[in-house]
C-alpha positions in Angstrom: 110.1 -34.3 -201.4 107.7 -31.5 -202.8 105.3 -32.2 -199.8 108.3 -31.9 -197.5 109.3 -28.6 -198.6 105.8 -27.6 -198.5 106.0 -28.7 -194.7 109.0 -26.6 -194.2 107.0 -23.4 -195.2 103.8 -24.6 -193.0 106.0 -24.1 -189.8 105.9 -20.4 -189.0 109.0 -19.8 -187.0 111.1 -22.1 -189.7 109.3 -20.2 -192.3 110.5 -16.7 -190.9 113.9 -18.1 -190.4 114.2 -19.2 -193.9 112.9 -15.9 -195.4 115.1 -13.9 -192.9 118.1 -15.7 -194.5 117.2 -15.3 -198.0 116.6 -11.8 -197.6 120.2 -11.3 -195.7 121.9 -13.3 -198.6 120.0 -11.2 -201.2 121.5 -7.8 -199.4 125.0 -9.6 -199.5 124.5 -10.1 -203.2 123.3 -6.5 -204.0 126.6 -5.2 -202.4 128.7 -6.7 -205.3 126.8 -4.3 -207.7 128.1 -1.2 -206.0 131.8 -0.6 -207.0 134.1 1.9 -205.6 133.5 5.2 -207.2 136.7 6.6 -208.0 138.2 3.7 -210.0 138.4 3.9 -213.9 136.2 1.0 -214.6 137.0 0.6 -218.2 140.6 0.3 -217.6 140.2 -1.7 -214.5 138.0 -4.3 -216.5 140.7 -4.6 -219.0 143.5 -5.2 -216.3 141.2 -7.8 -214.4 140.7 -9.5 -217.9 144.2 -9.9 -218.4 144.7 -11.2 -214.9 141.9 -13.8 -215.2 143.4 -15.1 -218.3 146.5 -16.1 -216.4 147.2 -19.6 -215.2 149.3 -18.4 -212.1 150.6 -15.4 -210.7 148.4 -12.6 -209.0 145.3 -13.5 -211.1 145.2 -16.9 -209.7 145.8 -15.8 -206.1 142.9 -13.2 -206.6 140.8 -16.1 -207.7 141.6 -18.2 -204.6 140.9 -15.2 -202.3 137.6 -14.7 -203.9 136.5 -18.6 -203.7 137.4 -18.8 -200.0 136.3 -15.3 -198.8 132.7 -14.9 -200.3 134.2 -11.9 -202.1 134.5 -10.1 -205.2 137.7 -8.3 -204.9 138.4 -8.6 -208.7 135.3 -6.0 -209.0 136.5 -3.8 -206.2 133.2 -3.4 -204.5 132.1 -2.3 -201.3 132.2 -6.0 -200.3 135.5 -6.4 -202.0 137.2 -8.0 -199.1 134.5 -10.5 -198.3 134.5 -12.2 -194.9 138.1 -13.3 -195.3 139.4 -10.6 -192.5 136.9 -12.0 -190.1 137.8 -15.6 -190.8 141.4 -14.5 -190.4 140.7 -12.8 -187.1 138.9 -16.0 -185.8 141.7 -18.1 -186.7 144.3 -15.7 -184.8 142.0 -16.1 -181.5 141.4 -19.7 -181.9 145.1 -20.3 -182.3 145.8 -17.9 -179.3 143.1 -19.7 -177.0 145.1 -22.7 -177.1 148.5 -21.3 -176.2 147.6 -18.0 -174.2 146.4 -18.7 -170.7 144.2 -15.6 -170.2 142.2 -16.6 -173.4 142.1 -20.1 -172.5 140.6 -19.3 -169.2 138.0 -17.1 -171.0 137.1 -19.7 -173.5 136.4 -22.1 -170.4 133.9 -19.4 -168.9 131.1 -20.6 -171.1 128.7 -18.4 -172.9 130.2 -15.1 -171.2 133.6 -15.9 -172.3 132.7 -16.9 -175.8 131.0 -13.3 -176.2 134.1 -11.7 -174.9 136.3 -13.6 -177.5 133.9 -12.6 -180.3 134.1 -9.1 -179.2 137.7 -9.1 -179.5 137.5 -10.8 -182.8 135.5 -8.0 -184.2 138.0 -5.3 -183.2 140.7 -7.4 -184.8 138.6 -7.9 -188.0 138.5 -4.0 -188.2 142.2 -3.7 -187.8 142.9 -6.5 -190.3 140.5 -4.8 -192.8 142.1 -1.5 -192.8 145.4 -2.9 -193.6 144.1 -5.2 -196.3 141.9 -2.6 -197.8 144.6 0.1 -197.9 147.0 -2.4 -199.4 144.7 -3.1 -202.1 143.7 0.5 -202.7 147.4 1.0 -203.1 148.1 -1.7 -205.6 145.0 -0.2 -207.8 146.9 3.2 -207.5 150.1 1.6 -208.9 148.4 -0.5 -211.8 147.8 -3.9 -210.1 151.1 -5.3 -211.6 149.2 -5.1 -215.2 151.0 -2.9 -217.1 148.8 0.0 -216.6 150.0 3.4 -215.3 147.1 3.4 -212.4 143.5 2.0 -212.0 142.3 5.2 -210.0 141.0 8.4 -211.6 143.8 10.9 -211.7 142.0 13.6 -210.0 141.0 11.1 -207.2 144.3 9.5 -206.8 145.2 11.1 -203.5 145.7 10.1 -199.9 142.1 11.3 -199.0 140.4 9.2 -201.4 142.6 6.3 -200.7 141.4 6.6 -197.0 137.6 6.7 -198.3 138.1 3.6 -200.2 139.7 2.0 -197.2 136.9 3.0 -194.9 134.4 2.1 -197.4 135.7 -1.7 -197.9 136.0 -1.9 -194.1 132.6 -1.0 -193.6 131.5 -3.5 -196.2 133.3 -6.4 -194.5 131.9 -5.3 -191.0 128.4 -5.3 -192.6 128.9 -8.8 -193.9 130.2 -9.9 -190.5 127.0 -8.5 -189.1 124.8 -10.3 -191.7 126.5 -13.5 -190.6 125.9 -13.0 -186.9 122.3 -12.3 -187.7 122.0 -15.5 -189.7 123.3 -17.4 -186.8 120.9 -15.6 -184.2 117.9 -15.4 -186.2 118.2 -17.3 -189.3 118.8 -20.7 -190.2 122.5 -22.4 -190.7 125.9 -21.0 -190.1 126.1 -17.3 -191.4 129.5 -17.2 -192.3 129.5 -20.5 -194.1 126.3 -19.5 -196.0 127.9 -16.5 -197.3 130.9 -18.4 -198.6 128.4 -20.8 -200.3 126.2 -18.2 -201.7 129.5 -16.5 -203.2 130.4 -19.7 -204.7 127.2 -20.6 -206.1 126.8 -17.1 -207.7 130.1 -17.6 -209.8 129.2 -21.2 -210.8 127.1 -20.2 -213.7 129.5 -17.9 -215.2 132.3 -20.7 -214.8 130.0 -23.1 -216.6 129.5 -20.7 -219.5 133.0 -20.1 -219.8 133.6 -24.1 -220.1 130.8 -24.5 -222.6 131.6 -21.4 -224.7 134.3 -23.0 -226.7 132.1 -26.0 -227.5 129.5 -23.7 -229.1 132.1 -21.7 -231.0 134.3 -24.6 -232.3 131.8 -27.5 -232.1 132.0 -30.5 -230.0 134.5 -33.1 -231.2 137.2 -35.7 -229.7 140.6 -34.2 -228.7 139.7 -30.7 -229.4 139.5 -28.0 -226.4 135.9 -28.5 -225.9 136.1 -32.1 -226.8 133.0 -34.3 -225.9 135.7 -36.6 -223.9 136.6 -33.5 -221.8 133.1 -32.6 -220.9 131.9 -36.4 -220.0 135.2 -36.6 -217.7 134.5 -33.3 -216.1 130.8 -34.4 -215.6 132.0 -37.9 -214.0 134.3 -35.9 -211.9 131.7 -33.5 -210.9 129.2 -36.3 -209.8 132.0 -38.3 -208.1 133.2 -35.7 -206.0 129.7 -34.7 -204.8 129.2 -38.5 -203.7 132.6 -38.7 -202.1 132.1 -35.4 -200.1 128.5 -36.7 -199.0 130.1 -40.1 -198.0 133.0 -38.6 -196.0 131.2 -35.8 -194.4 128.4 -38.3 -193.2 130.9 -41.2 -192.3 131.3 -42.0 -188.8 133.3 -44.4 -186.4 130.7 -45.7 -184.1 132.3 -46.7 -180.8 130.1 -49.1 -178.7 129.3 -47.9 -175.1 127.4 -49.4 -172.3 125.5 -47.6 -169.7 125.7 -49.0 -166.2 122.5 -50.4 -164.6 120.9 -48.6 -161.7 118.3 -50.1 -159.4 115.7 -47.8 -158.1 113.1 -49.6 -156.0 112.2 -52.7 -157.6 112.9 -51.1 -161.0 116.3 -51.3 -163.0 117.4 -48.5 -165.2 120.3 -48.3 -167.9 122.1 -51.3 -169.1 121.4 -50.4 -172.8 124.2 -50.6 -175.3 124.5 -47.5 -177.5 127.1 -46.0 -179.8 129.2 -43.0 -179.6 129.7 -41.5 -183.1 133.1 -39.7 -184.2 133.1 -38.0 -187.5 135.8 -39.0 -189.8 136.0 -35.4 -191.1 135.9 -33.7 -187.8 137.5 -30.5 -189.3 135.2 -30.0 -192.3 136.6 -27.6 -194.8 138.5 -25.2 -192.5 142.1 -27.1 -193.2 141.7 -26.2 -196.9 140.7 -22.8 -196.2 143.6 -22.2 -193.5 146.2 -24.0 -195.8 145.3 -22.0 -198.8 145.3 -18.8 -197.1 148.9 -19.6 -195.4 150.3 -20.5 -198.9 149.4 -16.9 -200.1 151.9 -15.4 -198.1 155.3 -16.9 -199.6 154.0 -15.8 -203.1 153.7 -12.2 -202.1 157.2 -12.5 -200.1 159.0 -14.3 -203.2 157.4 -11.9 -205.5 158.7 -9.0 -203.8 161.9 -10.5 -203.4 162.0 -11.5 -207.2 161.1 -7.9 -208.4 163.9 -6.3 -205.9 166.5 -8.7 -207.2 165.6 -7.7 -210.8 165.5 -4.0 -210.3 168.7 -4.1 -208.5 170.4 -6.5 -210.8 171.6 -8.9 -208.3 172.7 -12.3 -209.2 173.2 -14.0 -205.9 170.3 -16.3 -205.2 168.4 -14.9 -208.2 167.8 -18.1 -209.7 166.5 -19.8 -206.5 164.3 -16.7 -205.8 162.8 -17.0 -209.4 161.9 -20.6 -209.0 160.3 -20.1 -205.6 158.4 -17.2 -207.1 157.1 -19.2 -210.0 156.3 -22.2 -207.5 154.2 -20.2 -205.2 152.8 -17.8 -207.6 150.2 -20.1 -209.0 152.5 -22.5 -210.9 151.1 -25.3 -208.8 154.1 -27.4 -208.8 155.5 -30.2 -207.0 156.8 -28.2 -204.1 153.7 -26.2 -203.8 151.2 -29.3 -203.6 153.7 -31.2 -201.1 153.5 -28.1 -198.8 149.7 -27.9 -199.3 149.2 -31.4 -198.5 151.5 -31.3 -195.3 149.4 -28.1 -194.2 146.2 -29.7 -194.8 147.0 -32.9 -192.4 148.6 -30.2 -190.0 145.5 -28.2 -189.7 143.3 -31.2 -189.6 145.1 -32.6 -186.5 145.2 -29.1 -185.1 141.5 -28.4 -185.7 140.5 -31.7 -184.3 142.5 -31.2 -181.3 140.9 -27.9 -180.5 137.2 -29.0 -181.0 137.4 -32.7 -179.7 138.6 -33.0 -176.2 139.0 -36.8 -175.1 139.5 -36.3 -171.5 136.2 -34.3 -171.2 134.4 -36.8 -173.4 135.8 -39.6 -171.2 134.7 -37.6 -167.9 131.2 -37.1 -169.2 130.8 -40.6 -169.9 132.1 -41.5 -166.5 129.6 -38.9 -164.8 126.5 -40.5 -166.9 127.5 -43.9 -165.5 128.4 -45.0 -169.2 132.0 -46.8 -170.3 133.3 -48.4 -173.4 133.5 -52.2 -173.2 137.1 -53.3 -172.3 138.5 -49.9 -171.3 138.6 -48.5 -167.6 136.7 -45.1 -167.2 138.7 -42.3 -167.1 142.4 -42.0 -168.5 142.2 -45.3 -170.3 138.9 -44.5 -171.8 140.4 -40.8 -173.0 143.5 -42.6 -174.5 141.5 -45.0 -176.4 139.2 -42.1 -177.7 142.4 -40.0 -178.8 143.9 -43.1 -180.3 140.9 -43.7 -182.5 140.4 -39.7 -183.3 143.9 -39.9 -184.7 143.6 -42.9 -186.9 140.2 -41.6 -188.3 141.6 -38.0 -188.8 144.5 -39.4 -190.9 141.8 -40.7 -193.3 139.8 -37.5 -193.2 142.8 -35.3 -194.1 144.0 -37.7 -197.0 140.3 -37.3 -198.6 140.7 -33.2 -197.9 144.3 -33.4 -199.5 142.9 -35.4 -202.6 140.2 -33.1 -203.0 142.4 -30.0 -202.6 144.8 -31.0 -205.6 142.2 -32.2 -208.0 141.6 -28.8 -209.4 145.5 -28.5 -209.9 145.6 -31.9 -211.7 142.4 -31.2 -213.8 143.6 -27.7 -214.8 147.0 -29.0 -215.9 145.9 -32.3 -217.7 142.9 -31.0 -219.3 144.1 -27.2 -220.1 141.0 -25.5 -218.3 141.0 -22.4 -216.3 141.9 -23.1 -212.7 138.7 -21.3 -211.5 136.5 -23.7 -213.4 138.5 -26.6 -211.9 138.0 -25.4 -208.4 134.2 -24.9 -208.8 133.3 -28.3 -210.7 135.8 -30.6 -209.4 137.6 -29.7 -206.1 137.5 -27.2 -202.9 134.5 -25.0 -204.2 132.4 -28.2 -204.7 133.5 -29.3 -201.0 132.5 -26.1 -199.4 129.0 -26.0 -201.3 128.1 -29.8 -200.7 129.3 -29.5 -196.7 127.4 -26.4 -196.1 124.3 -27.7 -197.7 124.4 -30.8 -195.7 124.7 -28.8 -192.6 121.8 -26.8 -193.7 119.4 -29.6 -194.3 120.6 -31.1 -190.9 119.4 -27.8 -189.0 116.3 -28.0 -190.9 115.7 -31.7 -190.1 116.1 -30.8 -186.3 113.2 -28.2 -186.5 111.0 -30.7 -188.3 111.8 -33.6 -185.9 110.9 -31.2 -182.9 107.4 -30.9 -184.4 107.1 -34.7 -185.1 107.8 -34.5 -188.8 110.0 -36.7 -190.8 113.2 -35.1 -191.9 114.2 -34.2 -195.4 116.4 -37.0 -196.0 114.3 -39.5 -194.2 111.6 -41.8 -195.6 108.1 -41.3 -194.7 108.0 -44.8 -192.9 110.4 -43.5 -190.5 
């Protein structure tokens, strides 16, 4: 393996791509050391400490946002919003492209259409950034629901400085979007995914220290808050999730295809039997990100309604609203988890329907003179491919649903912070492993083009 890693850096083009990617990721991490200048940092630190100790409510919502957006909104830095606004804008345009005819036609124009849609996505990102950053600054001005009078220094708590903070955080997100696009263009791997993975990896050591700190303070014993049984179970879960993610991410349903024979002169071409690989987890980690993002809106709505009902002393429906506020505010109860699973299944099928077109694939097989044995080319082949993809997507969605609710089960059953459970036994680990596998595959493609064996291949191949 060491020899193969040295081989990677001996290829000039690949070495330049890797070095550029590392430099851009370093710039991304340096931005988290630059906080907004008009905050009372001591007071803000105390408020965030109280929120981080909550097992639900706004503290857990902030943790989930930071996990999925490559951000550190809890520090209110210039990169506080991360790339979540860009992800939101991308989701909006992907949804519109499937239902809005002008965007659908634009998407079919190839590279030119894709560039135009990316341009619209950037404009939408700026608008979303302005709204989210101003909303966050206003929350800081009001005390962040932490019992504080306000987290902005009093002489700077004016509309002018609110707009300065809004523009600063918006510019930070735009810079992150640019970094992601530069990695896509000149670096190695998917830029946005690498930013998310880098943010998760940067937070893992602190989560590990938080997990092991009681063991150093109280000692390691059976049945304690830092018991050896709990640590062993978390370690087994950590290894098990990694193995399961690798297995499902790499899993394929191979459909046999037969190429037709062509006679040219005295020679016969074609007739080989090959396989058409269909990924079991076609949607990747996106359904979990979409579902988690969508379930944040009910929390803010029901939390606002609960506060309004409480302030106005209204009794009609107060108990129901309070129950919904607790369910969506990080209580992670039965209702929340059921909706979470339903949304994951929905987005799995939706994302697969966008990225996988059985009619186009059937037409391509027909154009190349290939067919699936037992099925006529054209509509019958497309219907068969759609049926197979629907079945394997059900399995992939079930796996994602299990991974998504593992942190909730672990945090509740073992009484550990939700953030630690997310990193070491659930979604955070899924993102890191999936992006890491994609990065290795891209490096392997460069090695194979130059007649080297891949990182995951044996030297005999």
